[in-house]
N, C-alpha and C positions, 0 to 999 in steps of 0.2 A: 524500400522504406525503413529500413534497418541503419541505414546509413544518418537518420534522424532520430533516433530512440536515445541516444543517449542525454539529450537537455531535459527531455520528458521524463526520464528514469533519475537523472539527479537533482532535478528545480524538485521533482514531488519527493521523495526519498527526504529532500534536505528541507523542504515545511515540515515532515514528520517529526523528524530528529528533534527542532526546534519546538513544534510542539509539547514533545515529549520532556524536554530537559528543561523547558520552563515548568510544568505538572512537577518535575521531582526538585528541583529547586525550589518550591513554593512550599514540597510537602516536607522538606527538610528544613524549613522555616531560614532560608537564609536570605540575608537584608535585600529590601527591594533593589537599591542602588547597584548593589554586587552583583545580581540575578540580571537586572538589566545590562549590566556592563559585557558579562557572559553572551547574553544572547545577540547582543550589538557585535562583540569578534567576532562571534561564529558566523552569523550572515552575511561581515564584512569579507569574511576571509570565503567564503562559500562565493559570493558573488564579486569577487576578485575581476576586476576587470579583462587580463590576459588570460584567466584561466575561463570565462564566461568566451571571452573569442575560440579559444582551441575548443572547448566544449561545444557551441555552437558550428563547428565546421561538418562537412560529414566524415564519418568514421566507423569503424566496427565498433562493436559492443564492446564493451567491458567483460570479463568475467564477474559473475558475484564475489568472489576474492577480493580481487582487482576493486571493484567499488565497494566492499566493505573497508578494505586499505585505505580508500580514498577518505572516507567517513571518519576512519580513526584520527587520521592527521587532521579533519575542519574540527570535530569535536574538541581535538587538544589545541586547537587556535586561540585558545583564552587561557584563562586564568585556573580552568576547571580541568582537573584530571580524572580518567575512570580507569579502571583495572580492567584487563584483558575479561574477565568474566561481566560485569557490565557493561561492557562496550559490544560482547555479543547480544544479551538480551534488550538493549538498544535497537544493534540493526535488525533485530529478529521483531522487534514490536516496530520498527520502522517499514519493515518488509511486508509485515501483516496488515497494518494501517492501508499502506498504498493497495496492496491487493486486492482489501475488502472494497476503496475506492472503486479501484478497474474491475469490480465485480459486477461492482452496483450500475455501471454507465449501463445505457437501456439505450445509448446510440452513438455511434463513433464517435461523433464531435463533442460528446460530453467530458472526453477526457482531456479536451482543450481547457472547457470549464472549469475541471477539477484542478489544473495546473494554475491557471491563472488564481482561483480561489486562494490557493497555499498560494502565490506571490503576493496578495493582496493583504492577506492576513499577516505573513511575514514585515509587510511595507507599515502595516498599524502598529506592529510592536516598537517598529525604531521612530516612530515619529518625534522629532526635537533633535534628530540627529539628520543633518540635510545630507552630509556625505554618504551618511548608507542610504537613505533614501532616494538619494538619484542612483547609487547602483544597484536598488529592485526596480525603480522605473526603468532601467536600463533593458533589464532580463524583460522585465515585461511586451516592453517594446520588441525586443526579439521575439518574443514567443509569440507576439500577434504577429509578424510579418512573416513568420517561416510557418505558422500552422493553419494560420486564419484562413489562407487560400486554398489547403487541401482538400479534395475533394472525399466525400464519404468512404469510398472503395481504399485510398490512400491512408485516411485515418484509420480504417477497420485495419488494414496491414499492419501501423504503426502498432494500436493496440496490443494486435497478439504477437507482436515479434517484441515486447517488455518482459526480461526475463521473470517478475513472479508468475505470468499468466504462460509460459512454457515449463514444457516438461511433465513428466505425468503426476508430481506433485504439486502441480496445480491444482487450486482449491475450486469448486463449483459450489453454485448457490444450491443448497438442499429443498428439494421440492417436499412439503407437506403432504401426509396421507392421506389418500383420498378414501371417503367415507361409503360404507356400502349403499346400494341403492337403494332409497325409500326409509333412510334414519341416518342416527349420528352412530360413529365407530363403536363394537362394543367390546374393543380391546381398551386397557387404561393406557393414557396417552402422560408420560414424564411430563409435565412442567418446562417450555424451552427445549426438550429435546425431540427433533423430529425421530417418527419410529422409522425402522427400516423397513424396506417390502418382505425382507426374512422373517421379521418380529409379527408383521400384518397379516402372514400367510396362514392360513388355518391349520392346524396339527394334523397329519395323515391317522386316520384311523389304524388301530394296533389289530394285527393280524390275527386269529384265532389259532389258539396253538392245539386247539384239540383235532385229533384226526379223524377223518372221515371215515365212517364203515362201509367196506367193502361192499359194493351191491351184491344181493345175493345170486 
């Protein structure tokens, strides 16, 4: 299933990139027409037919460094320009956003739903630009054709073959601490921060330093 990971990776990271760019353009008070032009150019480059045809053929996974370089080129396909630091932050946010959605999938086929949601959201951002809408529609068709018929096991393998869930640095959902039986926790809980098991464990009793008297 590793041969079919690349479309899932690029489509979902691309969706996250467009969300973040849209938010940053709005926060910087970029005129609406220029903002739409930037997003339209990025989406058109991302779903270029030649690139998509190459992306959807079976192939080995890119390294994350190669993937970052690819999105560097996509982000600069418009009039927008990002320096190295801004691009690093953008790629980190994209990766974290997709990783969170991967972890939140309780069923393997939900990965397909996440991917289609990204595509339909991007389609809504280019409404009125028929040529770009047609490009997104083509990727929606290819995604359904390739992944909808897959079994649960194949989708499970696909999900855990994606780089954001591979390696020791992959995130795992934090389980909330369990209160003691018969009552609420006696330790203070910081809002929004789960307590670690080590902190929840009662402190060991200190040993007495008094020397015992020798028996008579």
